[in-house]
C-alpha positions in Angstrom: -40.4 13.8 -14.7 -37.0 12.6 -15.7 -35.3 14.3 -12.6 -37.8 12.5 -10.5 -37.1 9.1 -12.0 -33.3 9.8 -11.6 -33.7 10.8 -7.9 -35.7 7.5 -7.3 -33.0 5.4 -9.1 -30.3 7.0 -6.9 -32.5 6.5 -3.8 -33.1 2.8 -4.7 -29.3 2.3 -5.4 -28.5 3.8 -2.0 -30.9 1.8 -0.1 -29.7 -1.5 -1.9 -26.1 -0.7 -0.8 -27.1 -0.1 2.8 -28.8 -3.5 2.7 -25.8 -5.1 1.1 -23.5 -3.7 3.8 -25.6 -5.4 6.5 -25.7 -2.2 8.4 -21.8 -2.3 8.7 -19.8 1.0 9.4 -19.2 3.5 6.6 -16.4 6.0 6.4 -16.3 9.7 5.3 -14.8 10.2 2.0 -11.1 11.3 2.2 -10.8 14.9 1.2 -7.7 16.6 -0.4 -6.2 19.3 1.7 -2.9 20.9 0.6 -2.3 18.1 -1.8 -2.7 15.3 0.9 -5.5 13.0 1.6 -7.1 14.0 4.9 -7.5 11.2 7.5 -11.0 9.5 7.3 -13.0 9.0 10.4 -14.6 6.0 11.6 -17.6 6.4 14.0 -16.3 9.8 15.0 -12.6 8.4 15.6 -9.7 9.3 13.4 -7.9 6.2 11.9 -4.8 5.7 13.9 -1.5 4.5 12.0 -1.5 1.1 13.9 -5.2 0.6 12.8 -4.7 1.5 9.2 -1.8 -0.8 8.6 -2.5 -3.7 10.7 -6.2 -3.9 11.9 -8.4 -1.7 9.8 -11.9 -3.1 10.1 -12.8 -4.7 6.9 -16.4 -3.5 7.3 -15.3 0.1 6.8 -16.1 1.4 3.2 -16.8 4.4 1.1 -20.4 4.3 0.0 -20.0 6.6 -3.0 -17.1 4.3 -4.2 -19.6 1.4 -4.0 -22.0 3.3 -5.9 -19.3 3.7 -8.6 -18.5 -0.1 -8.8 -22.2 -0.8 -9.2 -22.2 1.6 -12.3 -19.1 0.0 -13.6 -20.7 -3.4 -13.5 -23.4 -2.1 -15.6 -21.1 -0.6 -18.2 -19.5 -4.0 -18.5 -23.0 -5.5 -19.4 -23.6 -7.2 -16.0 -26.6 -7.1 -13.9 -25.7 -5.8 -10.3 -28.9 -7.0 -9.1 -28.1 -10.8 -9.7 -27.4 -12.8 -6.6 -23.6 -13.3 -7.3 -23.0 -9.4 -7.6 -25.4 -8.1 -5.3 -22.9 -7.4 -2.7 -20.0 -6.9 -4.9 -20.0 -3.1 -4.9 -19.6 -3.0 -1.1 -17.1 -5.8 -1.2 -14.9 -3.9 -3.6 -15.2 -0.7 -1.8 -14.0 -2.4 1.3 -11.2 -4.1 -0.6 -9.9 -0.9 -2.2 -9.8 0.8 1.1 -7.6 -1.9 2.6 -5.4 -2.1 -0.4 -4.9 1.7 -0.5 -4.7 2.3 3.3 -1.1 3.6 3.0 -2.7 7.1 2.2 -4.1 7.3 5.6 -0.8 7.2 7.5 2.7 8.5 7.3 6.1 7.5 8.4 6.4 9.5 11.5 3.2 8.1 12.9 4.2 4.6 12.0 7.7 4.6 13.5 6.5 6.6 16.5 9.0 6.5 19.3 10.7 3.4 18.3 14.0 5.1 17.4 16.9 4.1 20.0 20.5 5.2 20.6 23.0 2.4 19.9 26.6 2.5 19.5 27.0 0.3 16.4 28.2 1.0 12.9 27.3 -2.4 11.4 24.9 -3.1 8.8 21.4 -3.9 9.8 19.3 -5.5 7.2 15.6 -6.8 7.2 15.2 -8.9 3.8 12.4 -10.7 2.3 9.6 -8.4 3.3 6.4 -9.4 1.6 4.9 -6.5 -0.3 1.6 -6.0 -2.2 0.9 -2.9 -4.1 -1.2 -1.7 -7.1 0.2 -0.4 -10.4 -1.1 3.1 -10.9 -1.2 2.6 -14.6 -3.6 -0.3 -14.7 -4.6 -0.7 -11.1 -3.5 -4.2 -11.4 -1.4 -5.7 -8.6 2.3 -6.2 -8.1 3.8 -8.3 -5.4 7.1 -9.5 -4.2 9.9 -8.8 -1.7 11.7 -5.8 -0.4 15.2 -6.0 1.3 15.9 -3.0 3.4 19.4 -2.1 5.0 20.9 0.6 6.7 24.2 1.5 8.6 23.4 3.2 12.0 24.7 6.6 12.8 24.2 6.6 16.7 20.6 5.4 16.4 18.6 2.3 15.2 15.0 1.5 14.6 12.7 -1.2 15.8 12.9 -4.0 13.3 9.2 -4.3 12.8 9.3 -0.8 11.7 11.1 -1.4 8.4 8.3 -3.7 7.0 5.7 -1.0 8.3 7.7 1.5 6.3 7.4 -0.4 3.1 3.8 -1.0 3.7 3.1 2.8 4.2 4.1 3.3 0.5 3.3 -0.2 -0.9 -0.4 0.2 0.0 -1.0 3.1 -2.5 -1.3 3.4 -6.2 2.4 3.1 -7.2 5.2 2.1 -9.6 7.9 0.1 -8.4 10.6 2.7 -9.2 9.2 5.3 -7.1 8.3 2.8 -4.3 11.9 1.9 -4.0 13.0 5.6 -3.6 10.3 6.5 -1.1 11.2 3.6 1.1 14.9 4.5 1.0 14.2 8.2 1.5 11.9 7.5 4.6 14.5 5.2 6.4 17.0 8.1 5.8 14.8 10.8 7.0 13.9 8.7 10.2 17.4 7.7 11.2 20.0 10.0 9.3 22.2 6.9 9.0 25.4 6.5 7.3 23.9 4.7 4.4 20.7 3.0 3.1 20.1 0.3 1.0 16.7 -0.9 -0.8 16.0 -3.7 -3.4 12.6 -4.6 -4.4 11.9 -7.6 -6.5 8.4 -8.0 -7.9 6.0 -9.5 -10.3 3.6 -7.4 -12.1 0.1 -8.7 -13.1 -0.2 -5.8 -15.7 2.8 -7.8 -17.5 1.5 -11.3 -16.7 -2.3 -11.3 -17.4 -2.5 -8.6 -20.1 -0.3 -6.8 -22.7 3.0 -8.6 -23.2 1.8 -11.6 -21.0 5.1 -12.7 -19.8 4.7 -15.0 -16.9 8.3 -15.2 -15.5 9.8 -11.6 -15.8 10.7 -10.3 -12.5 11.4 -6.6 -12.1 14.2 -5.5 -9.8 14.8 -1.9 -8.6 17.2 -0.7 -6.2 18.1 2.7 -4.2 21.5 3.0 -2.7 22.4 6.2 -0.5 25.4 7.2 1.5 27.9 4.4 2.3 25.8 2.1 0.2 26.4 4.1 -3.0 29.9 5.5 -2.1 31.8 2.5 -0.6 32.2 -0.4 -3.1 32.6 -3.0 -0.3 29.7 -1.9 1.6 27.5 -1.9 -1.7 28.8 -5.3 -2.6 28.0 -6.8 0.8 24.5 -5.4 0.7 23.7 -6.7 -2.8 25.1 -10.1 -2.0 23.1 -10.5 1.0 20.0 -9.1 -0.9 20.3 -11.5 -3.8 21.5 -14.5 -1.9 19.7 -17.7 -1.6 16.3 -17.3 0.3 12.6 -18.8 0.1 11.1 -18.7 -3.3 9.6 -15.4 -4.3 6.3 -17.2 -4.9 
């Protein structure tokens, strides 16, 4: 009898989530393969790198994740059936898919064929790249700006690809220290430049809305490689440009 009731509750929850989604698309659950999340599929098509980072349909969600959110609401003492929460599990599942879409792409797919030959050895820098990520310790947001620079070694990359590389790694569960290193390593891997410099400045809500509750603390991390690490003048120029006057962080 208890098994029958459990099955009925599961069926009812599933039907309710389907209604809440208003017949929107769902996505196969990502699967681990060789330690890497397998690309989900939407309506029989694999998620492309461009779609994942710039145009993933907000309607796509994982129904199992939505069921877990519904259970969380119950554990908090809430009623998932009340009007304001009825569609919350699906909304949260959609939002989390969007916020962690970096798992679904890699740097090579994002950069594509946007690497070009160029006879220049001057620093290239894109600064004030807005970034949003989730702290892996509390799954609370941290946000700020990244400054990414490199010195070409016969090749340059399309400027828009540097912010896209940042998003590949920011749109995951992260710590800022690792994020900074991953961006620098990715640029170095794609271009084999004479040097790479990355600085990230961010506010962490896990420090602002809980715990120590410090509202004005900014965390700054850097990764310097090649000429940026070994040549003092290059390093000073990069850090001066990265920390110079700019638009307010928030």
